C-alpha positions as CSV (number, residue, x, y, z in Angstrom):
1,M,-1.7,-19.2,48.0
2,N,-1.2,-15.4,48.2
3,Q,-3.9,-13.8,46.7
4,P,-4.8,-10.8,45.3
5,S,-5.9,-7.6,46.9
6,Q,-9.3,-6.2,47.0
7,P,-9.2,-2.0,45.7
8,G,-7.9,-0.2,48.0
9,S,-6.1,-2.8,50.5
10,A,-2.5,-3.4,51.5
11,L,-1.0,-5.0,48.0
12,T,0.2,-8.6,48.0
13,A,3.0,-10.3,46.5
14,A,0.2,-11.2,43.8
15,D,-0.1,-8.1,43.0
16,L,3.3,-7.5,42.8
17,S,3.7,-10.1,40.4
18,E,0.7,-9.0,38.1
19,Y,2.5,-5.4,38.0
20,L,5.6,-6.8,37.0
21,A,4.1,-9.3,34.3
22,T,1.3,-7.2,32.8
23,A,3.2,-3.5,33.7
24,D,7.0,-3.1,34.3
25,D,9.3,-2.1,31.7
26,F,12.6,-3.3,33.7
27,A,12.3,-6.9,32.1
28,F,11.7,-5.3,28.8
29,E,14.9,-2.8,28.7
30,R,17.1,-5.3,30.2
31,E,16.1,-7.8,27.2
32,V,17.4,-5.1,24.7
33,Y,20.4,-4.0,26.8
34,H,21.9,-7.9,26.9
35,V,21.1,-8.0,23.1
36,A,23.0,-5.2,22.3
37,H,25.8,-6.2,24.8
38,R,26.3,-9.7,22.9
39,L,26.2,-8.3,20.0
40,G,29.1,-5.9,20.8
41,F,27.6,-2.8,21.5
42,E,29.1,-0.8,24.3
43,T,26.3,-0.4,26.6
44,E,24.6,1.3,29.5
45,H,21.3,0.7,31.3
46,A,19.1,3.2,33.9
47,A,21.5,5.7,34.7
48,L,20.6,9.1,35.5
49,Y,21.7,12.4,33.3
50,K,20.6,15.7,33.4
51,D,17.7,17.0,31.3
52,P,18.8,19.8,28.8
53,V,15.9,21.6,29.2
54,T,14.5,21.4,32.9
55,G,18.0,20.5,34.9
56,K,16.3,17.9,36.4
57,P,17.7,14.5,36.6
58,R,16.0,11.9,34.7
59,Q,16.9,7.9,33.8
60,F,17.7,6.5,30.8
61,D,16.9,3.0,30.0
62,I,19.9,2.2,27.1
63,R,22.4,3.8,25.5
64,A,24.6,1.7,23.0
65,S,27.3,2.6,20.9
66,F,29.1,0.6,17.8
67,T,32.3,1.8,16.1
68,S,33.6,0.5,13.2
69,A,37.0,1.8,11.4
70,D,36.5,5.7,12.5
71,N,32.9,5.5,12.1
72,K,30.4,5.2,15.4
73,I,26.9,4.7,15.3
74,A,25.4,6.0,18.8
75,L,21.8,5.1,19.7
76,A,19.5,6.3,22.6
77,I,16.9,4.0,23.2
78,E,13.6,4.0,25.4
79,C,11.3,0.7,25.6
80,K,7.6,0.7,26.4
81,G,5.5,-1.9,26.8
82,L,2.1,-1.6,25.1
83,T,-0.9,-4.0,24.8
84,P,-2.8,-5.1,21.7
85,D,-5.5,-3.2,22.7
86,Y,-4.1,-0.4,23.2
87,P,-1.7,-0.3,20.4
88,L,0.8,2.9,19.1
89,L,-0.8,3.8,15.6
90,V,1.4,6.3,14.0
91,S,-0.1,8.8,11.1
92,C,2.6,8.6,8.0
93,V,2.5,10.8,4.8
94,P,5.2,10.2,1.9
95,R,8.4,12.2,2.9
96,A,9.1,15.6,1.4
97,H,12.3,16.0,-0.3
98,S,12.9,18.6,2.1
99,E,12.8,15.8,5.6
100,A,15.3,13.3,3.2
101,Y,18.5,13.8,4.8
102,H,20.3,13.2,7.9
103,E,23.0,14.6,9.5
104,I,26.4,13.1,11.2
105,L,29.1,14.9,13.4
106,E,32.7,14.8,12.1
107,S,36.1,15.8,13.0
108,G,38.0,18.8,11.7
109,E,41.4,19.9,12.3
110,R,42.8,23.3,12.3
111,I,46.3,25.1,12.8
112,N,45.7,28.5,14.6
113,Y,48.5,30.8,13.5
114,I,50.1,33.3,16.1
115,A,52.4,35.6,14.1
116,D,54.9,33.5,12.9
117,A,54.3,30.5,14.3
118,Y,51.6,28.4,14.9
119,T,50.1,26.1,17.7
120,K,49.8,22.4,17.5
121,P,46.6,21.5,15.5
122,A,43.8,21.6,17.3
123,R,40.3,19.6,16.2
124,F,36.9,21.3,16.3
125,V,33.3,19.3,15.2
126,R,31.1,20.2,12.1
127,T,27.7,18.8,11.0
128,T,27.8,16.8,7.3
129,Q,24.7,16.6,5.7
130,V,23.5,13.6,3.7
131,A,20.4,14.0,1.5
132,S,18.6,12.0,-0.7
133,D,19.0,13.4,-4.2
134,Q,23.3,13.2,-3.6
135,H,23.5,9.3,-1.9
136,P,21.5,6.4,-0.9
137,C,19.8,8.0,1.9
138,I,18.6,5.9,5.6
139,Y,15.4,8.6,5.1
140,P,14.6,8.4,1.1
141,A,12.0,10.8,0.2
142,G,8.2,9.6,-1.3
143,H,8.9,6.0,-1.2
144,G,7.8,3.0,0.7
145,Q,5.2,3.7,4.0
146,G,6.4,6.9,4.5
147,V,7.2,8.8,7.7
148,G,5.3,9.4,11.0
149,K,4.0,12.9,11.8
150,S,1.7,11.7,14.5
151,M,1.5,9.5,16.8
152,R,-1.3,8.5,19.8
153,Q,-2.6,5.3,21.5
154,V,-5.9,4.1,20.6
155,K,-8.7,2.2,22.4
156,R,-12.3,0.7,22.8
157,E,-13.2,2.7,26.2
158,T,-14.8,0.4,28.5
159,R,-16.1,2.3,31.4
160,G,-18.3,5.9,31.3
161,D,-20.3,7.8,29.1
162,R,-18.0,7.0,25.9
163,R,-18.2,3.0,26.8
164,G,-17.8,1.0,23.4
165,Q,-16.4,3.9,22.0
166,M,-12.8,4.0,19.7
167,V,-10.7,6.9,22.2
168,G,-7.0,8.1,21.9
169,G,-4.6,8.6,24.4
170,D,-1.0,9.1,24.9
171,N,1.4,7.0,27.5
172,V,4.1,7.0,24.8
173,F,5.1,10.8,24.7
174,D,7.2,10.7,28.1
175,K,9.0,7.9,26.5
176,W,10.2,9.1,22.8
177,T,10.8,12.6,24.5
178,Q,13.2,10.9,26.9
179,A,15.1,9.2,24.2
180,L,15.7,12.8,22.7
181,A,16.4,14.7,26.0
182,S,18.9,11.4,26.8
183,L,20.9,12.5,23.1
184,A,22.0,15.6,24.3
185,E,24.3,14.0,26.5
186,I,25.1,11.4,24.3
187,I,25.5,14.4,21.4
188,D,27.8,16.4,23.8
189,D,30.1,13.4,24.7
190,G,30.7,12.4,20.9
191,A,31.5,16.0,19.8
192,E,34.0,15.9,22.9
193,E,35.1,12.5,21.7
194,L,36.0,14.1,18.2
195,R,37.4,16.9,19.5
196,R,40.6,15.2,21.2
197,I,43.5,14.5,19.2
198,S,44.8,11.2,18.7
199,Q,47.7,9.7,16.8
200,S,46.0,6.7,15.8
201,P,45.7,6.1,12.2
202,Q,42.3,4.6,13.3
203,S,40.9,7.6,15.5
204,L,37.3,8.2,15.4
205,H,36.1,10.6,12.6
206,Q,32.5,10.4,12.4
207,I,29.5,9.8,14.5
208,A,25.8,9.2,13.4
209,F,23.2,9.2,16.6
210,L,20.0,7.9,16.3
211,P,17.0,8.0,19.2
212,V,15.1,4.6,19.2
213,L,11.7,3.8,20.7
214,V,11.2,-0.3,20.9
215,V,7.3,-1.2,21.7
216,S,5.7,-4.4,22.4
217,D,5.1,-6.8,19.5
218,G,1.5,-6.4,17.6
219,A,0.7,-2.7,18.9
220,L,2.9,-0.8,16.3
221,W,0.2,0.4,13.3
222,V,0.3,2.6,10.6
223,A,-2.1,4.8,9.1
224,D,-1.2,5.6,5.6
225,Y,-2.1,9.1,3.9
226,S,-1.4,10.7,0.9
227,S,0.4,14.1,0.6
228,D,-3.0,16.0,0.4
229,G,-4.2,14.1,3.5
230,A,-6.8,11.1,2.0
231,I,-6.1,7.9,3.7
232,Q,-5.1,5.7,1.4
233,R,-5.6,1.9,2.6
234,E,-7.3,0.7,6.3
235,P,-4.1,0.7,9.2
236,F,-1.9,-2.3,8.8
237,Q,0.6,-3.6,11.4
238,V,4.6,-3.0,10.7
239,A,8.2,-3.8,12.9
240,E,9.8,-0.6,12.4
241,L,9.1,2.8,11.2
242,T,10.6,6.1,10.7
243,Y,8.9,9.8,12.8
244,F,9.9,13.0,11.4
245,L,11.9,15.0,14.0
246,G,14.2,17.9,13.0
247,R,15.5,19.0,16.4
248,K,18.2,20.9,16.8
249,Y,21.4,20.0,19.2
250,P,23.4,23.3,19.8
251,L,27.4,22.7,19.9
252,E,29.5,24.4,21.5
253,P,31.9,25.9,21.4
254,E,31.5,25.9,17.7
255,G,28.3,27.9,18.2
256,T,26.3,25.5,15.3
257,S,24.0,22.6,15.7
258,L,23.7,19.1,14.9
259,T,20.2,18.3,13.1
260,I,18.5,14.7,14.2
261,T,15.8,14.3,11.4
262,H,14.1,11.3,12.7
263,L,13.2,8.9,15.0
264,H,12.9,5.3,15.1
265,I,10.3,3.1,16.0
266,I,11.0,-0.5,16.5
267,T,9.3,-3.4,17.9
268,R,10.5,-5.9,20.6
269,C,11.3,-8.8,17.5
270,E,13.0,-6.5,15.2
271,I,14.8,-4.9,17.5
272,R,17.1,-7.6,17.6
273,S,18.0,-8.0,14.0
274,W,18.3,-4.6,13.4
275,L,20.9,-4.1,15.8
276,H,22.5,-7.3,14.8
277,G,23.2,-5.5,11.4
278,I,24.8,-2.7,12.7
279,S,26.8,-5.4,14.8
280,Q,27.5,-6.6,11.1
281,G,28.5,-3.8,9.2
282,G,25.0,-4.1,7.6
283,G,22.9,-1.7,4.7
284,I,22.7,1.2,7.6
285,W,26.4,1.5,8.0
286,Q,26.5,2.3,3.7
287,E,23.7,5.1,4.1
288,L,24.7,6.5,7.3
289,F,27.8,7.1,6.0
290,P,28.5,7.1,2.3
291,R,31.6,7.3,0.6
């Protein structure tokens, strides 16, 4: 039987099998990809894109979208395997009214007049803000467990001078920021789709864009704070929460921007029901696209 290698020696098949079973996220990504694909989402897995900030090529985990009538939900999904002894702890506070909104991208149409004639109608994109004081909003103010403002992994140190102490780290930063970087290209592609003129009565009219981080079950915890910073109760586990972003994405040639207000953090089991709800036209549609 192939045995694990000693530190510093060549790796064995047993070493690589251990890595695949405990530290590699590829099977995790494929699982989420297949869940979305089987539910009818348009899906992509593990392709390259250009980072909008650095200009360097990066690889996203999953892109998935679902269209219903003239609306679409587009997702940039990243997966991160965590362990119960090194979980993600998110500090949450009640969501402020100024943060209780989201923006969707929609198409508009104008006619460009030239002298006494006019050209064919031209489409452009614009943003529409959906606020909690006007509609049932997916991000309500001051309710429930609140909204994430800080996140870090925590563990009990097992080595060195700090052995036995609780310490913080961050192995998830690159993952959730990659979801935001991937979303830039998705927004550009969605805007171009909305600009195209279609004669179909069911042509696409609005798109909502959501970044998503999927983490392991039993590894997502909340530290619940009041607005003035007092801890409300002992930390507790959740299956889903949102984290405030307020990130703006430029829209060219309109010269405006689309704000993505929140990141969705969801556990491995919960992502199945979350995606199923989207595929079945559940409440998230009414919250994202109020009529």
